[in-house]
N, C-alpha and C positions, 0 to 999 in steps of 0.2 A: 456212283456206285457200280454201275454196269458199263463195261466198255462195249458200245454198239459198233460192230464191225460187219462188213459185207461178206467177207470170205473167211469163215472159220473152219478149221480142221479139228476133228475130235481125235485125240490120241487114245486108242483103246476101243475096240469094237465089241466088247462083251456086254454084259447086262448093264453096267454103269454107263457105257457108251450109248446104249439105246435110250436110257433115261435122259441123258444129256441131249441127245438128238431131239427127243420130244420136247424137252424144255425150250430149246433154242427155237424150234419150229413154232411153238405156241407164243413165244415172245416176239415173233416176227423177224428173227434173224437166223433162218435155217442154216445149218452147216452145209458145206459143199461136199463133205465126205469124211472118211476115217483113214487113219493109218494104224496098222497093227502088225506085230512081228510074228503072228501065228500064220504059217505058210498056207494052211488049209483054208484060211479066210480070204486070201488074195483073189481078186476078180469076183468076189461075192458082193452082197449088198446087205445093209441093215436098215430096216424101215424105209426102204427105197433109196437110200444113200450108198454110193459106191465105196468099197474099200480100195483105196488108191495105191496101196503098197505097204512096205515096211516103214517103220519110223525113220529109218535112214533116208527114205525118199523125200522127206519134207523139204529140203532145200531146192528140189527140182519141181515142186508143185507151187503154183501161184496162189498165195493166200495172204491174209492180213494178220491172223492171230490163231492161236491154238488154245484148246482146253484139254487137260489131261484127265481122262475119265477112267481111272484105274481104281478099283475098290480097295485094294490093299494099301493101307496108309503109307507104309514104308516105301513100297514100290512106287507109289504116286509121287512121293517126295523125291526119290532118286531120279526118276524120269523127268520130272519138272525141272529139277536143278540142272540136269544135263542139257536140256533143251534151251533153257533160259541162257546158259553160258554160251550156247551156239548162236544166240541172237534172237531167239523166238520171243514173240510177245504173247502174254497171257490175256485171256478174256474171262469173264465170269458168265455163269448161266443161272438166271433167276426166273423161276416160273411166275407167270403173271398172276397166279392164284395163291402166291405166298404173300405175307405181310411183313414189311421191313420198315421199322421206324426211321424217320429222316435222320435222326441223330446217331443211328447205328453205323458201324464201320464194317465194310465187307471187304476182305482181302482178295487180291487178284487170283484168278483161277479157282475160286470157290463155286460150288454147285448147290443151289437151293431149290428143293423140290416143291411140288404142289402142297399147299396147306401148312407149309413151315411158317413159324412166327419168330421174328427177331425184334425184341423190344428195345425201348430207348437206351442209348449209350452202351449197348452191347458191342463188343469188339469180336469180330470173326476173323481169324487169321487167314493166311494164304493157303489155297488148295483145300479148304474145309468142305466136307460133305454134310449137308443138312437134309435128311431124307423126309419122306412124306409125313406131314402132320407132326414133325418134331418142333420143339419150341425152346427158345433161349431167352430167358427173362432179362430184365433190365440190369445194366452194369456188370454183366458177366463177360468173361474173356475166354475165348477158345483158341488154343495154340494152333500153329500152322499144321495142316494136314491131319487134323482131328476129324472124327466122324461121329455124328449124332444120328442114330438109326431112326427108322420109322416109329412114330408114336413116342419117342423118348422125350423126357422133359428135364430141362436144365433150369434150376431155380435162379433167383436173383443173386447177384454178387458172387457168383461161382467162378472159380479159376480152373480150367481144364488144360492139361499140358499137351505138348506137341505129340502127334501121331496116336493119341488116345482114342479108343473106341467106346462109345456109350451105346450098348446094344439095344435091340428091339424092345420098346416099351419100358426101358429102365427110367428111373427118376433120381435126380440129384437135388438134395435139399439146399435151400438158399444158404449162402455163405461158406459152402464147403470147397475144399481144394482137392483136385485129383492130379496126380503127377503125370509125367510124360510116358508114352508107350505103354500105357495101362489099359486093360480090358475090364469093363463093367458089364457083367453078364445080363442076358435078356431078362426083363422083369424085375431086376434088382432095385433096391431103394438104398441110396447112399445117404447116410445120416452122420457119418464121421469122415474126416479127411482120409484120403487113400494116397499111398506113395507112388513112386515111379516104378515102372516095369513089372507090375504084378497083375494078377487076375483076381477080381473080387466079384462075388455074386451072393444072392440071397436077400432076405428081408429080415433084418437090415443086412446090407452087404458087408461081407467079411472077406479078408484076403485069404485065398485058398492056395495060391502058388506064387 
């Protein structure tokens, strides 16, 4: 489930990067540093880890694997795809205080925060974010680069499309389907299927745009 590597570089030194650095440290495989394309961050540090340069510097830095810690789903996908094509190897970040069923599948490059729950036979795609105290119930499927925010709940046998965001504290009822690149607003409750590329919110959640 988790690729344990000795020398991991975190791509992205923002808030998500700090979360991932903490997860890796607590899991006993601390990162060696960050790369980030924000010039003002170069030569700085985050949680005591150095920012080693721009993303383009990766080939010149000795490392075993990377993890792309960019909060924006589409950007995370684009950067991940580009770096994998260049030969980079992805690792995952799984907090030791999360709970993942042995039969669950966790895609490479995913980031699972403290208190997250992944129940039996759930499938978590590549580059997915599961934030603090989020939960994914049994037999659900999360598409690549989806994001389940802190405190959000995904019921059993749910299908969530690629790059979709389930925002803070939202809930998805069992058996529902949510399309790709969709946003479910904070605190919403999804009781009907939701299509691709829309924003839905409310109790019950309704498509608003």
